[in-house]
N, CA, C and O atoms as a GROMACS GRO file, in nm:
protein
  560
    1MET      N    1   9.512  11.720   9.317
    1MET     CA    2   9.518  11.688   9.458
    1MET      C    3   9.516  11.816   9.542
    1MET      O    4   9.486  11.811   9.662
    2ALA      N    5   9.546  11.929   9.481
    2ALA     CA    6   9.546  12.055   9.555
    2ALA      C    7   9.406  12.114   9.568
    2ALA      O    8   9.386  12.206   9.648
    3LEU      N    9   9.309  12.065   9.493
    3LEU     CA   10   9.174  12.122   9.497
    3LEU      C   11   9.090  12.069   9.612
    3LEU      O   12   9.003  12.140   9.662
    4THR      N   13   9.114  11.947   9.655
    4THR     CA   14   9.038  11.887   9.765
    4THR      C   15   9.120  11.774   9.828
    4THR      O   16   9.210  11.718   9.765
    5GLU      N   17   9.086  11.743   9.952
    5GLU     CA   18   9.155  11.634  10.020
    5GLU      C   19   9.057  11.565  10.113
    5GLU      O   20   8.984  11.635  10.183
    6PRO      N   21   9.052  11.433  10.119
    6PRO     CA   22   9.130  11.342  10.039
    6PRO      C   23   9.078  11.336   9.896
    6PRO      O   24   8.962  11.370   9.869
    7ALA      N   25   9.162  11.293   9.808
    7ALA     CA   26   9.124  11.283   9.667
    7ALA      C   27   9.210  11.176   9.600
    7ALA      O   28   9.324  11.153   9.638
    8ALA      N   29   9.152  11.113   9.498
    8ALA     CA   30   9.225  11.014   9.419
    8ALA      C   31   9.172  11.017   9.276
    8ALA      O   32   9.050  11.021   9.255
    9VAL      N   33   9.260  11.016   9.181
    9VAL     CA   34   9.220  11.005   9.041
    9VAL      C   35   9.144  10.873   9.030
    9VAL      O   36   9.186  10.772   9.084
   10SER      N   37   9.032  10.875   8.959
   10SER     CA   38   8.944  10.758   8.960
   10SER      C   39   8.872  10.739   8.827
   10SER      O   40   8.898  10.809   8.729
   11HIS      N   41   8.782  10.645   8.827
   11HIS     CA   42   8.690  10.614   8.719
   11HIS      C   43   8.762  10.608   8.584
   11HIS      O   44   8.862  10.537   8.571
   12TRP      N   45   8.714  10.679   8.484
   12TRP     CA   46   8.767  10.668   8.349
   12TRP      C   47   8.914  10.708   8.343
   12TRP      O   48   8.992  10.648   8.268
   13SER      N   49   8.954  10.808   8.421
   13SER     CA   50   9.094  10.851   8.421
   13SER      C   51   9.185  10.740   8.473
   13SER      O   52   9.292  10.716   8.417
   14ALA      N   53   9.143  10.673   8.581
   14ALA     CA   54   9.221  10.562   8.635
   14ALA      C   55   9.217  10.442   8.541
   14ALA      O   56   9.318  10.372   8.525
   15LEU      N   57   9.103  10.418   8.479
   15LEU     CA   58   9.090  10.309   8.382
   15LEU      C   59   9.192  10.327   8.271
   15LEU      O   60   9.258  10.232   8.230
   16HIS      N   61   9.206  10.449   8.222
   16HIS     CA   62   9.302  10.479   8.117
   16HIS      C   63   9.446  10.468   8.169
   16HIS      O   64   9.531  10.410   8.102
   17TYR      N   65   9.473  10.522   8.286
   17TYR     CA   66   9.609  10.517   8.342
   17TYR      C   67   9.656  10.372   8.358
   17TYR      O   68   9.771  10.341   8.326
   18HIS      N   69   9.570  10.285   8.408
   18HIS     CA   70   9.607  10.145   8.432
   18HIS      C   71   9.609  10.061   8.304
   18HIS      O   72   9.637   9.941   8.310
   19GLY      N   73   9.581  10.123   8.191
   19GLY     CA   74   9.582  10.049   8.064
   19GLY      C   75   9.464   9.957   8.046
   19GLY      O   76   9.470   9.862   7.968
   20LEU      N   77   9.355   9.984   8.117
   20LEU     CA   78   9.235   9.902   8.107
   20LEU      C   79   9.143   9.946   7.995
   20LEU      O   80   9.046   9.878   7.963
   21THR      N   81   9.173  10.060   7.935
   21THR     CA   82   9.100  10.111   7.819
   21THR      C   83   9.196  10.192   7.734
   21THR      O   84   9.292  10.250   7.784
   22GLU      N   85   9.168  10.195   7.606
   22GLU     CA   86   9.246  10.280   7.516
   22GLU      C   87   9.180  10.415   7.496
   22GLU      O   88   9.240  10.508   7.442
   23GLN      N   89   9.055  10.426   7.541
   23GLN     CA   90   8.983  10.552   7.527
   23GLN      C   91   9.033  10.651   7.631
   23GLN      O   92   9.032  10.623   7.751
   24ALA      N   93   9.076  10.766   7.586
   24ALA     CA   94   9.125  10.870   7.677
   24ALA      C   95   9.010  10.963   7.714
   24ALA      O   96   8.943  11.018   7.626
   25PRO      N   97   8.985  10.981   7.843
   25PRO     CA   98   8.876  11.070   7.884
   25PRO      C   99   8.912  11.216   7.858
   25PRO      O  100   9.030  11.251   7.853
   26ARG      N  101   8.811  11.298   7.843
   26ARG     CA  102   8.833  11.442   7.823
   26ARG      C  103   8.835  11.518   7.954
   26ARG      O  104   8.859  11.639   7.957
   27LYS      N  105   8.809  11.447   8.063
   27LYS     CA  106   8.809  11.507   8.196
   27LYS      C  107   8.897  11.422   8.286
   27LYS      O  108   8.926  11.306   8.257
   28ILE      N  109   8.939  11.482   8.396
   28ILE     CA  110   9.008  11.408   8.500
   28ILE      C  111   8.904  11.377   8.608
   28ILE      O  112   8.850  11.469   8.670
   29PHE      N  113   8.876  11.251   8.629
   29PHE     CA  114   8.779  11.210   8.730
   29PHE      C  115   8.851  11.195   8.863
   29PHE      O  116   8.958  11.134   8.871
   30VAL      N  117   8.790  11.251   8.969
   30VAL     CA  118   8.853  11.251   9.101
   30VAL      C  119   8.750  11.205   9.205
   30VAL      O  120   8.641  11.261   9.216
   31LEU      N  121   8.788  11.102   9.280
   31LEU     CA  122   8.706  11.052   9.390
   31LEU      C  123   8.744  11.129   9.516
   31LEU      O  124   8.863  11.146   9.544
   32THR      N  125   8.646  11.176   9.590
   32THR     CA  126   8.672  11.253   9.712
   32THR      C  127   8.560  11.232   9.812
   32THR      O  128   8.450  11.190   9.776
   33THR      N  129   8.589  11.264   9.938
   33THR     CA  130   8.486  11.255  10.041
   33THR      C  131   8.430  11.392  10.074
   33THR      O  132   8.333  11.404  10.149
   34THR      N  133   8.490  11.496  10.020
   34THR     CA  134   8.448  11.631  10.053
   34THR      C  135   8.360  11.689   9.944
   34THR      O  136   8.363  11.647   9.829
   35ASP      N  137   8.281  11.787   9.984
   35ASP     CA  138   8.197  11.858   9.890
   35ASP      C  139   8.282  11.969   9.828
   35ASP      O  140   8.321  12.063   9.897
   36VAL      N  141   8.312  11.957   9.700
   36VAL     CA  142   8.396  12.055   9.633
   36VAL      C  143   8.308  12.172   9.590
   36VAL      O  144   8.215  12.155   9.511
   37SER      N  145   8.338  12.289   9.644
   37SER     CA  146   8.259  12.406   9.606
   37SER      C  147   8.314  12.464   9.477
   37SER      O  148   8.435  12.478   9.460
   38VAL      N  149   8.224  12.496   9.388
   38VAL     CA  150   8.261  12.550   9.258
   38VAL      C  151   8.219  12.696   9.254
   38VAL      O  152   8.104  12.727   9.283
   39PRO      N  153   8.311  12.786   9.218
   39PRO     CA  154   8.273  12.927   9.211
   39PRO      C  155   8.160  12.949   9.110
   39PRO      O  156   8.150  12.876   9.011
   40ARG      N  157   8.077  13.048   9.134
   40ARG     CA  158   7.969  13.079   9.041
   40ARG      C  159   8.026  13.143   8.916
   40ARG      O  160   8.106  13.236   8.922
   41VAL      N  161   7.983  13.091   8.802
   41VAL     CA  162   8.028  13.145   8.674
   41VAL      C  163   7.910  13.155   8.580
   41VAL      O  164   7.804  13.096   8.605
   42ARG      N  165   7.927  13.231   8.471
   42ARG     CA  166   7.818  13.250   8.375
   42ARG      C  167   7.862  13.211   8.236
   42ARG      O  168   7.981  13.194   8.208
   43GLY      N  169   7.763  13.197   8.148
   43GLY     CA  170   7.790  13.175   8.006
   43GLY      C  171   7.840  13.035   7.978
   43GLY      O  172   7.800  12.938   8.041
   44ALA      N  173   7.930  13.027   7.878
   44ALA     CA  174   7.983  12.898   7.833
   44ALA      C  175   8.054  12.825   7.946
   44ALA      O  176   8.045  12.703   7.956
   45LEU      N  177   8.125  12.899   8.029
   45LEU     CA  178   8.196  12.837   8.140
   45LEU      C  179   8.100  12.772   8.238
   45LEU      O  180   8.132  12.669   8.297
   46ALA      N  181   7.983  12.829   8.257
   46ALA     CA  182   7.883  12.772   8.347
   46ALA      C  183   7.839  12.634   8.300
   46ALA      O  184   7.817  12.545   8.381
   47ARG      N  185   7.827  12.615   8.168
   47ARG     CA  186   7.791  12.484   8.115
   47ARG      C  187   7.902  12.383   8.142
   47ARG      O  188   7.873  12.267   8.170
   48GLN      N  189   8.028  12.426   8.133
   48GLN     CA  190   8.140  12.336   8.162
   48GLN      C  191   8.140  12.295   8.308
   48GLN      O  192   8.164  12.178   8.340
   49VAL      N  193   8.114  12.390   8.398
   49VAL     CA  194   8.118  12.361   8.541
   49VAL      C  195   8.015  12.254   8.576
   49VAL      O  196   8.040  12.173   8.665
   50HIS      N  197   7.900  12.254   8.508
   50HIS     CA  198   7.800  12.151   8.533
   50HIS      C  199   7.862  12.013   8.514
   50HIS      O  200   7.828  11.920   8.587
   51ASP      N  201   7.950  11.998   8.417
   51ASP     CA  202   8.014  11.870   8.388
   51ASP      C  203   8.150  11.855   8.455
   51ASP      O  204   8.212  11.749   8.444
   52GLY      N  205   8.196  11.956   8.523
   52GLY     CA  206   8.326  11.948   8.588
   52GLY      C  207   8.376  12.086   8.628
   52GLY      O  208   8.310  12.187   8.605
   53TYR      N  209   8.492  12.087   8.688
   53TYR     CA  210   8.551  12.209   8.739
   53TYR      C  211   8.672  12.244   8.652
   53TYR      O  212   8.773  12.173   8.657
   54PRO      N  213   8.664  12.351   8.572
   54PRO     CA  214   8.775  12.384   8.482
   54PRO      C  215   8.893  12.445   8.559
   54PRO      O  216   8.876  12.538   8.638
   55VAL      N  217   9.012  12.391   8.533
   55VAL     CA  218   9.136  12.446   8.589
   55VAL      C  219   9.235  12.449   8.474
   55VAL      O  220   9.282  12.344   8.429
   56GLY      N  221   9.267  12.568   8.426
   56GLY     CA  222   9.355  12.579   8.310
   56GLY      C  223   9.291  12.512   8.190
   56GLY      O  224   9.176  12.540   8.156
   57ASP      N  225   9.366  12.423   8.126
   57ASP     CA  226   9.316  12.353   8.009
   57ASP      C  227   9.243  12.223   8.043
   57ASP      O  228   9.190  12.156   7.954
   58MET      N  229   9.238  12.188   8.170
   58MET     CA  230   9.177  12.061   8.211
   58MET      C  231   9.043  12.085   8.280
   58MET      O  232   9.018  12.192   8.336
   59VAL      N  233   8.958  11.985   8.274
   59VAL     CA  234   8.831  11.988   8.347
   59VAL      C  235   8.833  11.870   8.444
   59VAL      O  236   8.859  11.756   8.405
   60TYR      N  237   8.807  11.899   8.571
   60TYR     CA  238   8.805  11.797   8.675
   60TYR      C  239   8.661  11.767   8.712
   60TYR      O  240   8.582  11.858   8.736
   61ARG      N  241   8.627  11.640   8.717
   61ARG     CA  242   8.493  11.594   8.754
   61ARG      C  243   8.505  11.525   8.888
   61ARG      O  244   8.563  11.417   8.897
   62PHE      N  245   8.451  11.586   8.993
   62PHE     CA  246   8.461  11.532   9.128
   62PHE      C  247   8.343  11.441   9.156
   62PHE      O  248   8.228  11.475   9.127
   63ILE      N  249   8.372  11.326   9.214
   63ILE     CA  250   8.270  11.229   9.249
   63ILE      C  251   8.280  11.208   9.400
   63ILE      O  252   8.377  11.151   9.450
   64GLN      N  253   8.179  11.256   9.470
   64GLN     CA  254   8.181  11.252   9.616
   64GLN      C  255   8.126  11.120   9.668
   64GLN      O  256   8.022  11.072   9.624
   65VAL      N  257   8.199  11.062   9.764
   65VAL     CA  258   8.157  10.939   9.830
   65VAL      C  259   8.167  10.959   9.981
   65VAL      O  260   8.235  11.050  10.028
   66LYS      N  261   8.099  10.875  10.056
   66LYS     CA  262   8.110  10.877  10.201
   66LYS      C  263   8.250  10.831  10.241
   66LYS      O  264   8.311  10.752  10.169
   67PRO      N  265   8.302  10.879  10.353
   67PRO     CA  266   8.438  10.839  10.395
   67PRO      C  267   8.460  10.688  10.400
   67PRO      O  268   8.569  10.641  10.367
   68ALA      N  269   8.359  10.611  10.439
   68ALA     CA  270   8.374  10.465  10.444
   68ALA      C  271   8.392  10.404  10.306
   68ALA      O  272   8.439  10.290  10.294
   69ARG      N  273   8.357  10.477  10.199
   69ARG     CA  274   8.369  10.427  10.063
   69ARG      C  275   8.495  10.479   9.992
   69ARG      O  276   8.514  10.456   9.872
   70PHE      N  277   8.580  10.548  10.066
   70PHE     CA  278   8.705  10.598  10.008
   70PHE      C  279   8.817  10.502  10.048
   70PHE      O  280   8.874  10.513  10.157
   71PHE      N  281   8.846  10.408   9.960
   71PHE     CA  282   8.949  10.307   9.984
   71PHE      C  283   8.997  10.256   9.849
   71PHE      O  284   8.943  10.293   9.745
   72GLY      N  285   9.097  10.171   9.851
   72GLY     CA  286   9.146  10.112   9.726
   72GLY      C  287   9.229  10.208   9.644
   72GLY      O  288   9.216  10.212   9.522
   73THR      N  289   9.313  10.286   9.710
   73THR     CA  290   9.397  10.383   9.638
   73THR      C  291   9.544  10.346   9.653
   73THR      O  292   9.583  10.272   9.743
   74GLU      N  293   9.624  10.399   9.563
   74GLU     CA  294   9.768  10.382   9.567
   74GLU      C  295   9.834  10.513   9.526
   74GLU      O  296   9.769  10.599   9.466
   75GLN      N  297   9.959  10.528   9.558
   75GLN     CA  298  10.034  10.649   9.525
   75GLN      C  299  10.117  10.624   9.399
   75GLN      O  300  10.182  10.521   9.386
   76ILE      N  301  10.114  10.720   9.307
   76ILE     CA  302  10.197  10.713   9.186
   76ILE      C  303  10.267  10.848   9.167
   76ILE      O  304  10.230  10.947   9.229
   77TRP      N  305  10.366  10.848   9.082
   77TRP     CA  306  10.434  10.972   9.045
   77TRP      C  307  10.389  11.014   8.907
   77TRP      O  308  10.393  10.934   8.814
   78VAL      N  309  10.348  11.139   8.892
   78VAL     CA  310  10.316  11.199   8.763
   78VAL      C  311  10.410  11.317   8.751
   78VAL      O  312  10.389  11.422   8.811
   79GLY      N  313  10.514  11.299   8.672
   79GLY     CA  314  10.619  11.400   8.668
   79GLY      C  315  10.684  11.408   8.804
   79GLY      O  316  10.736  11.308   8.854
   80GLU      N  317  10.682  11.526   8.864
   80GLU     CA  318  10.741  11.543   8.996
   80GLU      C  319  10.636  11.548   9.107
   80GLU      O  320  10.668  11.578   9.222
   81ALA      N  321  10.512  11.518   9.072
   81ALA     CA  322  10.403  11.523   9.171
   81ALA      C  323  10.362  11.382   9.212
   81ALA      O  324  10.349  11.292   9.128
   82ARG      N  325  10.342  11.365   9.340
   82ARG     CA  326  10.290  11.238   9.391
   82ARG      C  327  10.138  11.249   9.396
   82ARG      O  328  10.083  11.343   9.454
   83VAL      N  329  10.070  11.152   9.336
   83VAL     CA  330   9.925  11.158   9.317
   83VAL      C  331   9.863  11.028   9.366
   83VAL      O  332   9.921  10.920   9.349
   84SER      N  333   9.747  11.038   9.427
   84SER     CA  334   9.668  10.919   9.464
   84SER      C  335   9.581  10.881   9.346
   84SER      O  336   9.528  10.967   9.275
   85ILE      N  337   9.566  10.751   9.326
   85ILE     CA  338   9.483  10.699   9.218
   85ILE      C  339   9.419  10.570   9.268
   85ILE      O  340   9.479  10.497   9.347
   86THR      N  341   9.299  10.541   9.223
   86THR     CA  342   9.237  10.415   9.261
   86THR      C  343   9.313  10.301   9.195
   86THR      O  344   9.357  10.313   9.080
   87ASP      N  345   9.329  10.191   9.268
   87ASP     CA  346   9.400  10.076   9.211
   87ASP      C  347   9.313  10.011   9.103
   87ASP      O  348   9.194  10.042   9.093
   88PRO      N  349   9.369   9.922   9.022
   88PRO     CA  350   9.290   9.865   8.910
   88PRO      C  351   9.161   9.796   8.955
   88PRO      O  352   9.058   9.808   8.888
   89GLU      N  353   9.165   9.726   9.066
   89GLU     CA  354   9.047   9.656   9.113
   89GLU      C  355   8.938   9.753   9.156
   89GLU      O  356   8.821   9.735   9.122
   90ARG      N  357   8.975   9.855   9.230
   90ARG     CA  358   8.877   9.956   9.272
   90ARG      C  359   8.822  10.030   9.151
   90ARG      O  360   8.703  10.060   9.144
   91THR      N  361   8.908  10.057   9.055
   91THR     CA  362   8.865  10.127   8.934
   91THR      C  363   8.757  10.048   8.861
   91THR      O  364   8.658  10.105   8.815
   92LEU      N  365   8.775   9.918   8.851
   92LEU     CA  366   8.676   9.835   8.782
   92LEU      C  367   8.546   9.825   8.862
   92LEU      O  368   8.437   9.823   8.804
   93ILE      N  369   8.556   9.818   8.994
   93ILE     CA  370   8.436   9.817   9.077
   93ILE      C  371   8.360   9.948   9.061
   93ILE      O  372   8.237   9.950   9.054
   94ASP      N  373   8.434  10.060   9.056
   94ASP     CA  374   8.369  10.189   9.032
   94ASP      C  375   8.301  10.190   8.896
   94ASP      O  376   8.195  10.251   8.879
   95GLY      N  377   8.360  10.121   8.799
   95GLY     CA  378   8.300  10.111   8.667
   95GLY      C  379   8.168  10.035   8.671
   95GLY      O  380   8.075  10.067   8.596
   96LEU      N  381   8.159   9.934   8.756
   96LEU     CA  382   8.031   9.863   8.772
   96LEU      C  383   7.929   9.950   8.842
   96LEU      O  384   7.810   9.945   8.810
   97ALA      N  385   7.975  10.030   8.938
   97ALA     CA  386   7.883  10.115   9.014
   97ALA      C  387   7.834  10.233   8.932
   97ALA      O  388   7.716  10.269   8.939
   98MET      N  389   7.923  10.293   8.853
   98MET     CA  390   7.890  10.412   8.774
   98MET      C  391   7.951  10.402   8.634
   98MET      O  392   8.047  10.473   8.603
   99PRO      N  393   7.898  10.316   8.551
   99PRO     CA  394   7.959  10.296   8.419
   99PRO      C  395   7.962  10.422   8.334
   99PRO      O  396   8.048  10.435   8.247
  100TRP      N  397   7.870  10.516   8.356
  100TRP     CA  398   7.868  10.640   8.278
  100TRP      C  399   7.991  10.725   8.305
  100TRP      O  400   8.022  10.815   8.226
  101HIS      N  401   8.063  10.699   8.415
  101HIS     CA  402   8.188  10.772   8.443
  101HIS      C  403   8.310  10.695   8.393
  101HIS      O  404   8.424  10.736   8.418
  102CYS      N  405   8.287  10.585   8.323
  102CYS     CA  406   8.398  10.502   8.274
  102CYS      C  407   8.385  10.466   8.126
  102CYS      O  408   8.439  10.365   8.082
  103GLY      N  409   8.316  10.544   8.050
  103GLY     CA  410   8.300  10.514   7.908
  103GLY      C  411   8.164  10.456   7.878
  103GLY      O  412   8.093  10.508   7.792
  104ASP      N  413   8.127  10.353   7.945
  104ASP     CA  414   7.996  10.288   7.945
  104ASP      C  415   8.015  10.146   7.996
  104ASP      O  416   8.127  10.103   8.022
  105PHE      N  417   7.904  10.075   8.012
  105PHE     CA  418   7.910   9.941   8.069
  105PHE      C  419   7.991   9.846   7.981
  105PHE      O  420   8.065   9.762   8.033
  106ALA      N  421   7.979   9.859   7.850
  106ALA     CA  422   8.054   9.772   7.759
  106ALA      C  423   8.204   9.792   7.775
  106ALA      O  424   8.281   9.696   7.766
  107GLU      N  425   8.247   9.915   7.797
  107GLU     CA  426   8.389   9.944   7.817
  107GLU      C  427   8.441   9.880   7.945
  107GLU      O  428   8.553   9.828   7.948
  108VAL      N  429   8.361   9.884   8.049
  108VAL     CA  430   8.400   9.822   8.177
  108VAL      C  431   8.408   9.671   8.161
  108VAL      O  432   8.504   9.609   8.208
  109LEU      N  433   8.310   9.610   8.096
  109LEU     CA  434   8.313   9.465   8.074
  109LEU      C  435   8.433   9.424   7.991
  109LEU      O  436   8.496   9.322   8.019
  110HIS      N  437   8.465   9.503   7.889
  110HIS     CA  438   8.582   9.474   7.807
  110HIS      C  439   8.710   9.479   7.892
  110HIS      O  440   8.798   9.395   7.875
  111ALA      N  441   8.720   9.574   7.982
  111ALA     CA  442   8.836   9.585   8.069
  111ALA      C  443   8.847   9.462   8.159
  111ALA      O  444   8.956   9.409   8.178
  112PHE      N  445   8.734   9.417   8.215
  112PHE     CA  446   8.735   9.295   8.296
  112PHE      C  447   8.783   9.176   8.215
  112PHE      O  448   8.870   9.100   8.259
  113GLU      N  449   8.727   9.159   8.096
  113GLU     CA  450   8.760   9.043   8.012
  113GLU      C  451   8.905   9.044   7.967
  113GLU      O  452   8.972   8.941   7.973
  114SER      N  453   8.954   9.158   7.922
  114SER     CA  454   9.087   9.162   7.863
  114SER      C  455   9.199   9.166   7.966
  114SER      O  456   9.314   9.140   7.932
  115HIS      N  457   9.169   9.198   8.091
  115HIS     CA  458   9.274   9.209   8.192
  115HIS      C  459   9.252   9.119   8.313
  115HIS      O  460   9.316   9.137   8.417
  116SER      N  461   9.161   9.023   8.302
  116SER     CA  462   9.124   8.941   8.417
  116SER      C  463   9.242   8.864   8.476
  116SER      O  464   9.246   8.841   8.597
  117VAL      N  465   9.338   8.823   8.395
  117VAL     CA  466   9.452   8.746   8.447
  117VAL      C  467   9.544   8.831   8.535
  117VAL      O  468   9.619   8.776   8.616
  118HIS      N  469   9.538   8.962   8.520
  118HIS     CA  470   9.625   9.052   8.596
  118HIS      C  471   9.559   9.109   8.721
  118HIS      O  472   9.622   9.181   8.799
  119LEU      N  473   9.432   9.076   8.741
  119LEU     CA  474   9.356   9.134   8.852
  119LEU      C  475   9.357   9.042   8.974
  119LEU      O  476   9.369   8.920   8.960
  120LYS      N  477   9.345   9.101   9.090
  120LYS     CA  478   9.337   9.026   9.216
  120LYS      C  479   9.190   9.004   9.249
  120LYS      O  480   9.123   9.093   9.300
  121VAL      N  481   9.142   8.884   9.220
  121VAL     CA  482   9.000   8.852   9.234
  121VAL      C  483   8.952   8.870   9.377
  121VAL      O  484   8.843   8.923   9.400
  122GLU      N  485   9.033   8.828   9.475
  122GLU     CA  486   8.992   8.842   9.615
  122GLU      C  487   8.969   8.988   9.650
  122GLU      O  488   8.874   9.021   9.722
  123ARG      N  489   9.055   9.076   9.600
  123ARG     CA  490   9.042   9.219   9.628
  123ARG      C  491   8.915   9.274   9.562
  123ARG      O  492   8.845   9.356   9.622
  124ILE      N  493   8.886   9.231   9.440
  124ILE     CA  494   8.765   9.276   9.372
  124ILE      C  495   8.640   9.237   9.451
  124ILE      O  496   8.550   9.319   9.470
  125VAL      N  497   8.634   9.115   9.497
  125VAL     CA  498   8.520   9.068   9.576
  125VAL      C  499   8.511   9.147   9.706
  125VAL      O  500   8.402   9.190   9.744
  126GLU      N  501   8.623   9.167   9.774
  126GLU     CA  502   8.625   9.244   9.898
  126GLU      C  503   8.570   9.384   9.877
  126GLU      O  504   8.487   9.432   9.955
  127TYR      N  505   8.616   9.451   9.771
  127TYR     CA  506   8.570   9.586   9.741
  127TYR      C  507   8.422   9.590   9.709
  127TYR      O  508   8.350   9.678   9.756
  128ALA      N  509   8.376   9.494   9.630
  128ALA     CA  510   8.234   9.491   9.592
  128ALA      C  511   8.146   9.474   9.716
  128ALA      O  512   8.041   9.539   9.726
  129LEU      N  513   8.187   9.389   9.808
  129LEU     CA  514   8.108   9.367   9.929
  129LEU      C  515   8.111   9.488  10.022
  129LEU      O  516   8.016   9.512  10.096
  130LYS      N  517   8.221   9.565  10.019
  130LYS     CA  518   8.229   9.686  10.100
  130LYS      C  519   8.134   9.794  10.051
  130LYS      O  520   8.083   9.874  10.130
  131LEU      N  521   8.109   9.797   9.921
  131LEU     CA  522   8.026   9.904   9.865
  131LEU      C  523   7.878   9.874   9.880
  131LEU      O  524   7.809   9.945   9.954
  132ASP      N  525   7.826   9.773   9.814
  132ASP     CA  526   7.686   9.734   9.836
  132ASP      C  527   7.652   9.609   9.758
  132ASP      O  528   7.727   9.566   9.670
  133ALA      N  529   7.537   9.552   9.790
  133ALA     CA  530   7.496   9.425   9.732
  133ALA      C  531   7.470   9.435   9.582
  133ALA      O  532   7.496   9.339   9.509
  134ALA      N  533   7.420   9.549   9.535
  134ALA     CA  534   7.391   9.564   9.392
  134ALA      C  535   7.518   9.550   9.309
  134ALA      O  536   7.517   9.489   9.202
  135ILE      N  537   7.628   9.607   9.358
  135ILE     CA  538   7.755   9.597   9.285
  135ILE      C  539   7.805   9.454   9.289
  135ILE      O  540   7.858   9.404   9.189
  136ALA      N  541   7.791   9.386   9.402
  136ALA     CA  542   7.832   9.247   9.411
  136ALA      C  543   7.753   9.161   9.313
  136ALA      O  544   7.808   9.069   9.252
  137LYS      N  545   7.624   9.190   9.297
  137LYS     CA  546   7.542   9.115   9.200
  137LYS      C  547   7.589   9.141   9.057
  137LYS      O  548   7.595   9.048   8.976
  138ARG      N  549   7.622   9.267   9.024
  138ARG     CA  550   7.672   9.297   8.891
  138ARG      C  551   7.804   9.226   8.866
  138ARG      O  552   7.830   9.178   8.755
  139LEU      N  553   7.886   9.218   8.969
  139LEU     CA  554   8.014   9.150   8.957
  139LEU      C  555   7.994   9.002   8.932
  139LEU      O  556   8.069   8.940   8.856
  140GLY      N  557   7.893   8.943   8.997
  140GLY     CA  558   7.867   8.800   8.982
  140GLY      C  559   7.847   8.761   8.840
  140GLY      O  560   7.825   8.644   8.810
   0.00000   0.00000   0.00000
């Protein structure tokens, strides 16, 4: 959260946090409205930066969206830090929009199937319609 603002843990990282997948991502996915500038680097580190922004032992993958598409977040505590994260419904909608950032399409479908009783269907439909018609069709 210190690298950019606004920001929310999202996609595969949020899918894992909410217990919607058992697969742990190797990166922390972050939804943001800002363009995160990455310092120029060379060699092996340059290849990592293409896939994310290395900070210590972690790699952060920023996914930029327009401000109107930054919604569906909640606040959680991770240790002593308060962090924004996409809620389960937004996380699954993001999985339909960009399945490659959530394991793959099969992983997203499995999350829908196995956790459908715990999801707020009205919220999922609302989010899908806010994003675009293609996502609403995939949801259908």
